[in-house]
C-alpha positions in Angstrom: -59.7 -12.5 12.4 -59.7 -14.6 9.2 -62.6 -16.7 10.6 -64.7 -13.6 11.4 -64.2 -12.2 7.9 -65.2 -15.5 6.4 -68.4 -15.4 8.4 -69.3 -11.9 7.2 -68.5 -13.0 3.7 -70.9 -15.9 3.9 -73.6 -13.4 4.9 -72.7 -10.9 2.1 -73.0 -13.6 -0.5 -76.5 -14.5 0.4 -79.1 -13.2 -2.1 -81.0 -10.1 -1.0 -84.3 -12.0 -0.8 -82.7 -14.4 1.8 -81.6 -11.6 4.1 -84.2 -10.3 6.6 -84.7 -6.6 7.3 -84.5 -5.3 10.9 -88.3 -5.5 11.4 -88.5 -9.1 10.5 -85.6 -10.0 12.8 -87.3 -8.7 15.9 -88.7 -12.3 16.2 -85.8 -14.7 15.7 -84.2 -18.0 16.5 -80.4 -18.2 17.1 -78.6 -21.5 16.7 -75.1 -22.9 16.3 -74.3 -25.2 13.5 -71.5 -27.6 13.7 -69.5 -29.8 11.4 -66.5 -32.1 12.0 -64.4 -34.4 9.9 -61.4 -36.7 10.2 -58.9 -36.6 7.5 -55.6 -38.4 6.7 -52.7 -36.0 6.5 -51.3 -35.4 3.1 -47.7 -34.4 4.1 -45.2 -35.1 6.8 -42.6 -32.6 8.1 -39.5 -33.3 10.0 -36.7 -31.2 11.4 -33.5 -33.2 11.5 -29.9 -32.1 12.0 -26.6 -32.5 13.8 -24.7 -31.0 16.7 -20.9 -31.2 16.2 -17.8 -30.2 18.1 -14.5 -28.9 16.8 -11.3 -27.3 17.9 -12.0 -24.2 15.8 -15.3 -22.5 14.8 -14.7 -23.6 11.2 -14.0 -27.2 12.1 -17.2 -27.4 14.2 -19.4 -25.7 11.6 -17.9 -27.8 8.7 -18.7 -31.0 10.5 -22.3 -30.0 11.1 -22.7 -28.7 7.6 -21.4 -31.9 6.0 -24.0 -34.1 7.6 -26.9 -31.7 6.8 -25.8 -31.5 3.2 -26.0 -35.3 3.0 -29.5 -35.2 4.5 -30.7 -32.7 1.9 -29.2 -34.8 -0.9 -31.0 -37.9 0.5 -34.3 -36.0 0.6 -33.9 -35.0 -3.1 -33.0 -38.6 -4.0 -36.3 -39.6 -2.4 -38.1 -37.2 -4.7 -38.6 -34.3 -2.4 -38.7 -31.0 -4.4 -36.2 -28.3 -3.4 -39.1 -26.0 -2.3 -39.9 -28.5 0.4 -36.3 -28.5 1.8 -35.2 -25.6 3.9 -32.7 -24.6 6.6 -34.4 -24.7 10.1 -31.5 -23.4 12.2 -27.7 -22.8 12.2 -25.8 -22.2 15.4 -22.2 -21.7 16.6 -20.9 -21.1 20.0 -17.8 -21.5 22.1 -17.8 -24.7 24.2 -16.8 -25.0 27.8 -16.2 -27.7 30.4 -16.4 -27.7 34.2 -13.2 -28.3 36.0 -12.9 -29.1 39.7 -9.7 -27.8 41.2 -7.8 -29.2 44.1 -9.5 -27.8 47.2 -12.9 -28.1 45.6 -13.0 -24.9 43.5 -15.1 -25.3 40.3 -14.3 -23.3 37.2 -15.4 -23.2 33.5 -12.6 -23.6 30.9 -12.8 -23.3 27.1 -13.5 -26.5 25.3 -13.5 -25.9 21.6 -16.6 -25.0 19.7 -20.1 -26.4 19.2 -22.0 -26.0 16.0 -25.5 -27.0 15.0 -27.2 -27.2 11.6 -30.8 -28.5 11.0 -33.0 -28.8 8.0 -36.7 -29.0 7.6 -38.0 -31.6 5.1 -41.6 -31.9 3.9 -42.6 -35.2 2.3 -45.8 -35.9 0.4 -44.9 -39.6 0.3 -45.1 -40.2 4.0 -44.2 -43.8 3.6 -40.7 -42.7 2.9 -40.2 -40.7 6.1 -38.9 -43.7 8.0 -36.4 -44.3 5.2 -35.3 -40.7 5.3 -34.7 -40.7 9.0 -32.7 -43.9 8.8 -30.5 -42.5 6.1 -30.1 -39.3 8.0 -28.8 -41.2 11.1 -26.4 -43.1 9.0 -25.1 -39.8 7.6 -24.3 -38.5 11.1 -27.5 -36.8 12.2 -27.9 -36.8 15.9 -31.0 -34.6 16.4 -34.6 -35.0 15.4 -36.3 -31.9 16.7 -39.9 -32.6 15.6 -42.1 -34.8 13.4 -45.5 -33.4 12.3 -48.3 -34.1 9.9 -50.7 -31.7 8.2 -52.8 -30.7 5.2 -51.3 -28.8 2.3 -54.6 -26.9 1.7 -56.1 -26.3 5.2 -58.1 -23.3 4.1 -60.0 -25.4 1.5 -60.8 -28.0 4.2 -62.0 -25.3 6.6 -64.2 -23.6 3.9 -65.9 -26.9 3.2 -66.6 -27.5 6.9 -68.0 -23.9 7.2 -70.5 -24.7 4.5 -71.5 -28.0 6.2 -71.8 -26.1 9.5 -74.1 -23.5 7.9 -76.4 -26.2 6.6 -76.5 -27.8 10.0 -77.4 -24.4 11.5 -80.4 -24.1 9.2 -81.5 -27.6 9.9 -81.5 -27.0 13.6 -83.4 -23.7 13.2 -86.0 -25.3 11.0 -86.5 -28.1 13.6 -86.9 -25.5 16.4 -89.3 -23.3 14.4 -91.5 -26.4 13.6 -91.5 -27.4 17.2 -92.8 -24.0 18.2 -95.4 -23.9 15.4 -93.6 -21.0 13.7 -92.3 -20.5 10.2 -88.6 -20.0 9.6 -87.7 -16.9 7.7 -84.5 -15.5 6.1 -81.2 -15.3 7.9 -80.5 -12.2 9.9 -76.9 -12.8 11.1 -74.4 -15.4 10.1 -70.9 -15.6 11.5 -68.2 -18.2 12.1 -67.6 -18.7 15.8 -65.2 -21.6 16.2 -63.8 -22.9 12.9 -60.6 -24.7 13.6 -58.0 -26.7 11.8 -56.0 -27.9 14.7 -52.2 -27.8 14.3 -50.6 -31.1 13.3 -49.3 -33.3 16.1 -45.7 -32.7 16.9 -43.4 -35.2 18.6 -41.0 -33.6 20.9 -37.3 -33.0 20.6 -35.2 -36.1 20.9 -31.7 -37.4 20.1 -32.0 -39.5 17.0 -29.3 -42.1 17.6 -31.2 -44.3 20.1 -34.4 -44.5 17.9 -33.4 -47.5 15.9 -30.7 -50.0 15.5 -28.2 -49.5 12.7 -29.8 -50.1 9.3 -33.4 -50.4 10.6 -36.1 -48.2 9.2 -37.5 -45.8 11.7 -41.2 -46.6 12.3 -43.5 -43.7 11.8 -47.4 -43.6 11.9 -49.2 -40.6 10.5 -52.6 -41.1 12.2 -55.4 -38.7 11.4 -56.2 -35.0 11.8 -59.4 -33.8 13.4 -61.1 -30.8 11.8 -64.1 -28.8 13.2 -66.1 -25.7 12.4 -69.0 -23.8 14.0 -71.4 -21.3 12.5 -73.6 -19.0 14.6 -76.8 -18.1 12.8 -79.9 -16.0 13.6 -83.0 -16.5 11.5 -86.2 -14.5 11.4 -89.4 -16.4 12.4 -93.0 -15.7 11.7 -96.0 -17.0 13.6 
């Protein structure tokens, strides 16, 4: 819906002289303009936490909370502002274990409590992500639920690509009109049809402990983000 409104806005902003009336648009050329760009991400985001067990609900939750508090403190020490640190999930449930009885009967018996606590951290300095993960593991974290990379202002990037795609549409229409011996007139319709800022890549859930030997920085590569936009345009043509 946002992309469609943006397309109509582009048309509304055109000067009146550049918009064709219905009569002029009876003869027209329709084209699709495209633009693409590769950008380096400007932030990294990670969800890291801990699953802990305890004999009581409080013991389990306290153990998980202690590790997550240390992770948040480490993030702040690396210069991450408080606004970029947030709780991702808190869970608490009764634990159980499977017991096989003499004779082969299998039953579930209570086995303390399990608690989980996870925090989302967004870093502008992506070179420090590996350090943060290493420190989180040393503080007791045993879950990394996702690492992703993105742009802080995706709307601005998309808007710039839409302008480039609109220019590409006019260039294509001019080439077609010239090939047909016609004269390209004003725009009749202009809409966005496929503007996309793909979601950042996400690395799946994994236990953190096996990722690196103790004390070793966790290697992380940000890569690039592919952006693309399409504009559908119809221009009047005259013989």
